[in-house]
N, C-alpha and C positions, 0 to 999 in steps of 0.2 A: 386258790385253786381255780376260781372263776377267771382270773386274769390269764392264767396259764392256758386254760381251755379256749378262752375267747381269742387269745392271740394265735393259738394253733389254727383256729377256724379262720381268722383273718389271713394268716399266711397261706392257707389252702385257697381261700377266696382270691388272694392276689395272684397266685399261680394260675388259677382258672381265668382270671381277667387277662393276663398276659397271653395265654393260649388263645382266647377269643379274639384278641386284638389282631391276630394274623389271619383269621379265617376269611374276612371279607376283602382281603387285598387282591385276590384273583380267583378265577374259576378253579375248580378242582375236578380230578378224575376225567379230564377231557380225553377223548380218543378219536380215532379217525371216523367213527360213526356218529360223532356228536353233531347236532344241528344247533346253530347259534341264532338267536333272534328270529326264530320261525323258519328261515329259509337259507341261511348261510351254511353250506355243507363243508364240514371239516375234511371229509373224504376228498372232495374236489380241490380244496385249498392245499392239503398236504401233497396231493399228486403234483400240483404246480411246484411246490417247494422241492420235492424230490427231483423233478426234471430240470429245474433251473440250477440246483446245487449239486448235481451229480458229479461235477468236476470243477476245479478252480477256474474262474472265468474273469480274470482281470482284463482291463482294457487292452485291446490290441491282440488278444489271443484268439485262436480258432474257437475255443470254448465260449468266449465272449460273443462271437458272431452267432454261435448256435443258440445261446441264451436269448439273444436279440430276436432271432428268427422265430423261436418258440413263442415268445411273448406277442409278437406281431400276429401270428396265426391264431393265438387264443383270443386276442381282441377282435380279430376278424370274425371268429366264430360267433361272437356276440352281436354281429351285424353292424359293427362300427367301421368307419372309414379310417384306416390307420396310416399315418405318415411318419417318415423318418426325417429328422432335422440333422443333416450331416454338415458340420461346419467346423471352423477352427475358432479357438478362443484363447485369450491370454489374461493373466493377472499382472497388474503392475505391483511394484514394491509396496508392501503394506507396513514395513518395519523401519521406515526412514526416521532417523532420530535427530539429525543435526543438519542445519543449513549452513553452507560455507560459501562465501563469495570468492570467485576466481578473478584472475586478471582481466578476463574478457567482460566482466560485469554480469556474466551468466550465473544464475542461482543454481547451485548443485546441492542435492541432498546426499549427505554422506552417511554410509553405513557399511560395516563389514559384511553383514549378512543380508543378501538380497533374495527376495522370495518371488522373483519374476518367473512365471511358468507359462509355457505354451503347450496346448493340447488340441487334439482332434477328437470330436465327440460325435456320437450318433444317438440322439434322443428319440424315443418312441412316444408318439402322442396321438390322441383321438379326442373327439368332442361329441357329447350328447346334447342335442338342442333342447332348451327349455321352452315352456309355453309363453313366458313373459319376455317381451323384447326390451332392449335398453336397460337390462339389469346386469349387475356384476355376476361373474361366473364363479363356481366353486372348483378349485383345483385339487385333485387327488394325486399325491406325489409319493414315489418311492424310487430307489435307484436299483439298477440291475447288474452293475459291475461289482465284482468282489475285489478285495485288496490283493495286491501282488505279493502275497506271502504264502502261497499254497493253500489259502483259505478257500473252503467250499462256499462260504457265504450263505449258509442256510438261514441263520438268524439275521445276519447283516449282508444283504437285505432281501434275500429270496422270500422271506416271510412277509415283508412289506409289500412286495410285488404280488405275491399269491393272495394276500388278504384283499388287495384292490381288485384283482381279476375276479375272484369269487364274489366279493362284495358287489361289484357291478352286475355280475350275472344274477345274483340273488335279488338285487334291487329291481332290475328290469323284469325278472320273473314275477314280481309282485304287482306288475302293471302300474308302477308308480309313474306319475307325470310330473317331472320336476319343473318348477317355475323358472329356476335359474339354469343356464347352461352348466354342464358338468364337463370339465376338461380333465383328461387323464394324461398324466405325464410320467412315464417311466424313464427316469433320467440316466444319463451315462456319466462316467468319470467323477462320481462323487468321492471316491476313495483317494483320488490324487489332488483334491482341492475344490470340490463342489463345482466342477467346470461344466457339467451338463446343465445344471440348474442355472448357472451364470450365463451360458450360451442362450438358453431359452429366454431368460429374463431380459437380456440385453438385445437379442436379435430377432425375437419372434413377435409378430404383431398381436398375438393373442394375450400377451402379458398385460396390456392395458385394460383387458376385459376382466381380469381376475380380481375378485373381491375378498376371497379368503382361501386359505390352503389347509389341507389335512395331510400331514406327512407321517409316514411310518418308518421307524428306525429300530436299531438294537445295538447294545454294547455287551452282548453276551448271548447265552443260549437258553436262559430260563429266567424265572422270577416274574413278579407282577409288572405290568406296564404302567408307566407314569405319564400323566398328561401335563404338558408344558404349554402354556399360552404364550405366544410370541407376538409382541406388538411394540411399536415405537411410542405409542401414546398410553391410553388407559386400558385396563382389562375388564372393567365393570360389565359392559354389555356382552363381552365374550363369555364371561363366567355365568351370566344370567341365561344365555342361550344353551350353554353346556348343561346347566342344571335342569333346564326345561326339556332337554333331549331325552331324559330318562335313561341315562347310561347305567348299566349294571356294573358293579365292581369299580366305581369311580375311585381313582387313586391319585390324589394330587394335593399340593399345598403351596402357598405362595413362597415359603422359604426355599423349597426345592428349586424353583425357577430363579430366585435371587442368587442362589449359589451357582446354579447352572450358568448364568450369564457371566460369572466371574472366571469360569473355567474354559479351556480351549475345546469346547464341545460343539463347534459349529456343525450344522447339518444343512441339507439343501434348503430347508425352510429359512435359514439365516439369510440366504441370498435375496429372497423375496421380501423379507422384513427389512433388512439393512439397506438394500440397494433400491427397492421399489416401494417401500413403506406399505407393504401388503401384510396384513396380520394373518395369523393362522394357529393351528394346533399341532404340536408334536406329540407323538405317542411312541414310547420306547421302553423296552424291558432291558434290565442291566445286570441280572444275576448270572452266575457262572461266568463272571467277568474274565476269568483266566482263559476262557476259550475264545475270547474276542480277538479277531484278526489272526487266528491260527488255523492249522489244519483240523482242529477239533471243532471248529464251527461247521458242523455237518448235521445231517438230518438225524443221525443216531443219537446225538447229544442234545437235540432240540426238544424243549418242553412243549408239549401240545397245549398245556394250560396257558402258556404265554401266547401261543398262536391264537387260541380261543379268546384270550383277553383283548387282543388287537381287534378281533371281529366284534366283540362286545362294545368296543368304542366306535368302530366304523359304521355299523348299521344304523344305530339311532342318530349319530351325527350326520350321516349322509341323508337320512330322511328329513332331518331338521334343517340343515343348512342348504339343502336343495330347494327349499320352499320360501324361506324368509328373505327379506331384502338385505343383502350382505353389506350394503352401505351403512346399515344401522348398527353394525358391529363396532364401528369406530366410537371411541369414547375418550374423554379427557380425565376420567376418574379411575384411579387404581384402587383395587380392593385387596385387603389382607384376607386370605381364605384358607380353610383347612377342612379336612374330611372327618366327620364323626362316624365311626364304624357303626354299621347297622342302621344308620339314619340318613344323613345328607351332608352336603357341603355348606358350611356356614361362612359368612363373610361380613366385613365391615370396611368402610373407606380408610385409606391411608391417613386421611386428614383427621380421623377420629382417634388415632393411635395414642397421641400424647394425652388427650383428654381422658381416655380410658385408663391410662396409667395413673393419672392424677386421682381418678375415682377409686381405683384399687388401693393406691397409697393412702387415701383418706380413710378407707375401710380398715386398713391395717393400723393406722394411727389411733383410730377410735377403739379398736379392739385392744391395742396396747395400753391405752389410758385406762380403760375399764378394768383390764387385768391387773394393772399396777394398783388401782384403787381398791379392788376387792381382794388383793393379795394372792391372786391366783398366778400372777407373774412376778418373779423376783428379778430385778435388773441384773444383779451379779450372776445369778444362775443362767440367765439367758446369754450373757456375754461369755461365760465359761463354756457353755454348750456351743457357742459360736467358734470358740477356739478349737473344740473337738472337731467341728466341721472342717475348719481350715487344716487341721492336722491330718484328718482322714483324706481330704482332697490332695494334699501335698504328697503324702506317702503313696497314695494310689497312683498319682501321675508319675512319680519317680520310679515306683515298682513296675508299672506297666511299660514305661519307656525303656527301663533297664532290661527287662525280660525280653522285650521285642528286639532290642539291639543284640542281645545275646543269641536269640533265636536266629537272627539273620547272620550272625557270625558263625554259629554252630551248623546252620544249614545254608551254606553259600549259594545253593541253587535257588533260594528264594529271591536273591538279587537279580536273577536272570528273568524273573517273571515281571515284565515291565508294566503289566496292568496294575501291580501293587496289591493284588488280592490273590493269595496262594490257594492251591487246590484244597488244602485243609483249613482254609480261612474261616469257614463257618464254625468249625470246632474251636478255633482260637477266639472267635467272637464270644462263644459261650464261656470259654475258660476265663478270658479277661473280664467279662461281665461278672462272673462269679467271684473272681479275685477282687474286683472293685467293691462289690457288695460285702464280701467277707471282711475286708479292711474297714469298711464303714461300720458293719455290725460289731467288729472287735472293739473299736474305739467307743462306740455308743453304749455297749453293754456294761461298761464301767461306770456310767453315770445315770443309768435308768433308775437306780435306787435313790439318787440324790437330786435328780432333776425331774420335773414333771414333763409330760408330753407337750404341754402348752409352751413351756420355756424352751424346749428343744426346737420347736418349729419356728420360733421368732426370727432368728438370723437367716436361715435358708429362705424363708418367705420374703424377707426384706431384700435379700440378694436377687431373687427372681423379679421383684418389682423394679429394682435398680436396673437390672438387665433389660427390662421392658422399655425403660426410658432410652437406653443405649440403642436398642433395636428401632425404636420410634424415630431416632435421629439418623442412624447409620445403615440399618438393614431392616427396613420396614416390613418386608415380606415375612420376616421371622417374628413379628410382634405378637402373634397368637400364643407364644410362649408365656404371655401374660396370664393365660389361663391357670398356670401353675401358681403364680402369685395370688390370683383371685381365689383359687381353691384353698390355698394356705391361709389367706386372710379370713375367709368365711369360716373355716374350721377353727381358727384362732378365736373368732368372735363367739362361736357356739360354745367352745370350751370355757372361755372366761365368763360367759353369762351363766353357765351351769356350774361354774366353780369346781369342775371336776373333769379331768380328761375323758373324752368320749372316743375311745379307740376305734370301735366299729363304725361309728358315725363319720369319723375322720376318713376311714378307708372308703366309706360309701361316697363321700364328697369327692374323693380322689379317683373313684372308679372311672369316670370319663377321661381323666388325665392319663390313666394307665392305658386305656383303650386307644387313645389318640397318639400317645408318644412312644409306646413300647416298640413299635416297628422301626422307629428312627435309629435305635441302637444296633440294629442289624443293617439297615439301609446305608448309614453313613460310612462304615468301613467297606462295604461292598462297592459303593460308588467312588469313594475317595482313597481307598487303600487302607491296609492294616495300620499304618503309621498314624492314622487319625484316632486310634483307640485311646491313647492317653487323654485326648480332648473329650471324646464321648464319655469316658469314665468320669470326668469332672461333672459333666451334665447329669450323669446317672446318679451320682451321690447327691447332687443338689436336688434332684427330683425325689429321691427316696427319703432324704433327711426329714422333711416335714411330717412324714407318716411312719417313720421307722419304729417309733415306740408302739405303734399299733400292731406290728408284726414281730417285735423283739421278744423272744422268749427269755425269761430271766436266766442269768448265767449259771444258777445252780442246777439247771436242767441241761445235762451234758449233750443231749440229743441235738440241741441247737448247734453246738460246735461240730459234732461229728457229721451232721448233714452237709455242712459246708466243706469239711475236709474230704469226705468221700466224693462229693460232686466235683470238687476241684481236681482231685486226683484222677477221677474217671475221665473228665473232659480233656485234661492235659495228656493223659495216656493215649486217648483216642486220637488227639491231634498229632502226637508224635508218631504213632503207628502209621499215620497217613502223610508223614512229612517227606519220606524218601521218594525218589522218582521211580516210576514204573510205566507200564504200557498205558494205564489209566491216568497217570500223572506224569506225562513226559516232560523232560527238561528242554526248555527252549535254548537253542544255540545258533550261532551264525558262522558262515565261512564265505570268503570271497577270493577270487583269483584276479590279480591285478597285473596287467601287462603294459609296461611303459615302452612304447615304440621308439621314443627319442633316445633312450639310453640302452635299448635292447635288453631290458631286465624285466624280471617278473617276481611277484610276491604272493604269498598267502597271507591273509589277515582276517581277524575276527573282532567284533565289537563286544565280545563277552568279557566278564570280569575274571573268569577262570576258564581253562580249557577242560574238555571232557574226553571220554574214551573214543569219541568219533572224530572230533576235529583236532585232537592232539597229535594224530599221525601226520598232520600237515604243519602244525604250528610249533611243535616241541623240538624241532631240529632246524639247523641253519638259521637260528634266530638272529635278528638284526641287533647290533650294538645300540646302546641307549641313544647316542647321538644320531645314528642312522635312522632309528625309529622315530625320533623327534622330527627329522627332516622329512621322512615319509608322511607323517601326520600333517605337517604344515603344508607340504606341497601337493598331497594327494587325497588323504581321507582323515579328517580330524578325529573321527570316532573310532579309529583303529586302536585296539588295546594290545593285541598280540600280532606281531608281524614277523614273518620268516621268508627267506629266499625260496623261489620256486623255479622250475624249469621254464624257459621261454618257449612257448608253443606257437607263436606267430599267428594268432587268430586274425582273421581279416579285419581291416579297419576301413572306415569310409574314405572315399576319394574327395578331395577338396579342390574345387575349381574356382579360381578367382575370376569374377565377372566384371568387377569394377574396382578401380583404385585411383581416386581422384582427389586432389587437394584444392581447397577453396581458401578464400581469405580468412574465413571464420570457422572452418571445419574441414575434416578429412572424411571422405565417404568411401566405405568398402562394401562391396557386394560379392558374396561367394556362395557356391552351391555345395551342399553336403549330400553325398549319395551313399547310402548304407550298402555295405557289401555282405552283411549278415543281418539276421532278424534281431534288432535291438528294441528294448522296451523303452529306454530313456536315454537321453544325451544331456550332458552338462557342458556349457561353455563357461570357462573360468579365466580370470585374468592372471597373467604372469607378471604384470607390472601395475602400478596405480594407473587408473584410467578414468577419464571424465566422459561419460556417455551422454551424448546429446539426443540420440534417437536410436531405437532398435526395432526392427520388424522381422517377422518370420513368415514366409509365404504370404506377404502383404498384410499380415495381421500385426498391428502395432502392439509391441510388448512394452516399450518405453517411448512415450510420446515426447514431443519437444517441451511440454509443460512439466514433465516428470524427470528432467535431466538429473542424473545421479553420479556422484563421485565414488568410485570403487577403489578399495585398497588392493594391494597385491594378494593373490590367492583368494580372491572373492568369487563367489558364484555369480555369473552374469545372468544366466537363465537356465531353467530346466525345460527340456523338450520331451514331451511324451509322444512317441512316434505313431501310436495307433497302427493303422495298416499302411502308412506311407513310408516311402524309402528315400524321397528327395525333399530337401528343404533349402529354400533360398533365404539367406540371412543378409539383411542390409543393416549396416551399423554406421552411425555418424559419431565421430569423436572430436575432441578439441584439435584445432589445426596444428598445433605444435607437438602432437603426440603420435606415436606409432602403434598400430594394432599388434598385440602380442598375447595370444590366447592359447589355452589348451582345450582339447575336446575329449571328454570322457564318454565312452559308449558302454551301455550296460545291457546285458541280456540275462534273462532269468533261467538260463539253461545249464547252469553249472553242473547239476547232477545228471543231465542227459548227455553231456559232452563225451564223445568217444575218445577224444584226445586226452582228456584229463582222467577218464576212467575212475571216477570217484565212487566208492561203495555207497550203497543206500544207508541212510541213517537207521540205527536200531529202532525198534518199536518204542523204546522209552525216551526217544529224543525227537523233537520237532523243530522246524525252522522258527526262529525268533520273529515276533511281530514288530511292526512299526519302523523297521530299518532296511527294508528291501534286501533281505539276505539272499544267499545262493546265487550271487551274480558273477558273471564274467565281465570284467571291466577292462577296457583298453583305453590307452591315452596316447594322443598325438598332439603335436604343436601346430598352431595356425599363426604364421608370422609372414604375411605378404611382404 
């Protein structure tokens, strides 16, 4: 009876610990009247957000200009001298894979996919003078453009801009006297490739003065904000200053940044770190990820707790980093670090990781030897318990993956949510977590009467120690998972010394582990998508296996079974009730109109996996035959999934004026002018034949220099041109002497739904434009063959 009641109490205690683990992640109950850090007014910050995000404001639009003008005026109200950096910028090919030597002896880099881009940007910047001369400046950074997908950009990144605007006002109102200069950069063109930050870093003289950056970003509209330290060297001094700043709701760990660096998650901060070796802090919230880069990124869906969390970071960091010598932030030492809820950030050097793993392994071995000697551990039972662990992990992974695949098959609309996290994703996280634990409990309840708690925790504890050695070698930022192995080894030692399992004491030793790691099982699928759930399920079983006997109710008490069954049924039912599309859960889709002026033909196409009630009216009739569709994809748009014939409407195309066509011994030089005849957002120059590019410039801005010569295959993109507010572009291109220029020009305007010629009906309320693929475009194509 005692074991039953004790384990019931332990189970309740575990649930309380899990609940507590989520409380310190972010502020709660924030509203427009909240004041953060004594002087930061949420009312003023939210007013900025509303005004900047009242309409989509991607680069080159009239709304983009209005957002720029508003920010300039607000900075001027603070008494700052505000300037605009209006310039052109390009990126050279970052994806060159193979070097091939041609007959001329010239080295060409060969790649089918070229990421050359040209853009015109308008950065907003100002400077607050510090009291100390000859010291590095602090840069506050956020971007003011929204993505070109009908996104209002409330989270990404009107929040970042607003937090800086209000943060500076609050800082100055406190009569702070910064020792370091404070540079404010509200950058442009982040969404098309970090070009505003790149232009400032490469072309502005102030870049050499910058010692550290604070950047604000978002990949959703809610959730806690995470701190990422970005540096090319060590993070030790940065972490030390962050801890000394006294940040409330600090939320970070070294594993998050280790994973972050592996993913395509570059921000403006990346430019300063990668290209100029300037370190800095990124702050970003990532929940409600399904709203990211869509029309749902608006003020109505924005969590004010997330906005307040950004303010909780900025104010203490601004006060701290404006005073210290920023040159001292540089370090050659990297630290593993993690946040202990309700306490502080703990850390230790990367170099100590292997030694700590050895110490914990030694503790485990000593505990094992003592247990075997005093017969509290039986080797056979420990191994068979390990087999149960492997079975539960295997079944859990197979079941989770199988159910996920079925759900994506049964709900094909899930595949259209490119963020990877569905509207009902949190309900699925709860369901799959319960499913994993149910499988784990089901297997273990059959051996609790034949195996002791001590024997059951041997193998999972050993596995965590082995993982710590792997992390020490391959992913050192995640080495703090050693804490689980340490807690398991310590519990094992206490149990064998007392010769009797101590279920409550074991749970007490694991209490910090529960507090530290419980949020991970929500954060991983939010950040990486639902398909990571089988992997997180394996970690979950490994985490709970060492203490499962402490909360395992003997199988003769049926309530144990029914609690899981009811909870599983309830969470799955709730998830399925919210799986269908609706006004609150709109389906992302895409539609394009493509006009080929060379063949006088036109097409509708979509990048979707399936058609829906809105775009099917254009795509489900006059469908191209398979061979015709393949040719369209190869020659025009590789991402097209549905293609059908459309009426040719003869939208205006740019005029091409040849200015130079001259052959030399070693090259052929062409110069031509493109003059837009309609407002286009972007132009692509693509090759119609294989081509060796010696040099490419647009409006005198080098896109491919002589040192970056590249060999392009047929139907490769030569360059993307984001037009901004310009209508004329001078293109100069040098190719190999024995080759002839043969290009196509694709012009894209984002006015598909506004076109009176096409007269396309508005999307229903339960459908929105798909993110990441520049949907709703009118695309025209013409040939350039001088």
